[in-house]
C-alpha positions in Angstrom: 187.3 92.5 60.7 188.9 94.9 63.1 186.9 95.6 66.3 187.0 99.0 68.1 185.6 99.9 71.5 182.1 101.4 71.2 182.9 103.7 74.1 186.4 105.1 73.5 187.2 103.8 69.9 190.4 102.0 71.0 191.5 99.0 69.0 193.1 97.3 72.1 190.3 94.8 72.4 190.3 91.3 73.9 187.7 88.6 73.4 186.6 86.4 76.3 183.8 84.7 78.2 181.8 85.4 81.3 181.8 82.7 84.0 179.5 82.3 86.9 180.8 80.8 90.1 180.6 77.8 90.6 179.6 77.2 86.9 183.0 76.7 85.4 181.8 75.5 82.1 180.6 78.8 80.7 176.9 78.5 80.8 174.8 80.6 78.4 174.1 84.1 79.5 170.7 85.8 79.3 169.8 89.5 79.1 166.6 90.6 80.8 165.6 94.1 79.9 164.4 96.6 82.5 161.0 98.1 81.9 158.9 94.9 81.7 155.5 94.5 83.1 155.4 93.5 86.8 154.3 89.9 86.2 156.3 89.3 83.0 158.5 86.3 83.9 158.1 83.8 81.1 159.9 84.2 77.8 161.5 87.5 78.8 165.1 86.5 78.8 167.0 87.1 75.6 169.7 84.5 75.1 173.3 85.8 74.6 176.2 84.1 73.0 178.9 83.6 75.6 181.3 85.8 73.6 182.2 89.1 75.1 184.7 91.8 74.3 186.6 94.1 76.6 188.6 97.2 76.0 192.1 97.4 77.5 192.0 101.3 77.5 188.7 102.0 79.3 187.5 98.7 80.6 184.2 98.7 78.7 182.7 95.2 78.2 180.1 94.4 75.6 178.3 91.5 73.8 175.7 91.0 71.2 172.2 89.6 71.3 169.5 88.9 68.7 167.7 92.2 68.1 164.6 90.5 66.8 164.2 88.4 69.9 164.8 91.5 72.1 162.2 93.5 70.0 159.7 90.6 70.5 160.2 90.5 74.3 159.8 94.3 74.6 156.7 94.4 72.3 155.0 91.5 74.2 156.1 92.3 77.8 157.3 95.9 78.0 155.5 98.6 79.9 153.5 101.1 77.8 156.0 103.8 78.9 159.0 101.7 77.6 157.3 100.8 74.3 156.5 104.5 73.7 160.1 105.5 74.4 161.4 102.9 72.0 158.7 103.6 69.4 157.3 100.0 69.6 153.7 101.2 69.8 151.4 101.8 66.8 
């Protein structure tokens, strides 16, 4: 599978990890979406695989998360405005 940059479409891509100082053993990363209710603090982080990609041409960095887990977090803890924008309301 050949990977291309989602921003500039270059095929000059390198895979790597994100490290937090002083955590040198590559701890798991989490994504916390913006637009959550003010008191939403439990169960709102979406776990990310510590596998990132970067483009040599434009510097764009990206990763992948579980879209079902993200949808659950936003449905349960997103503001009404965010849920309307993402069409998560009935």
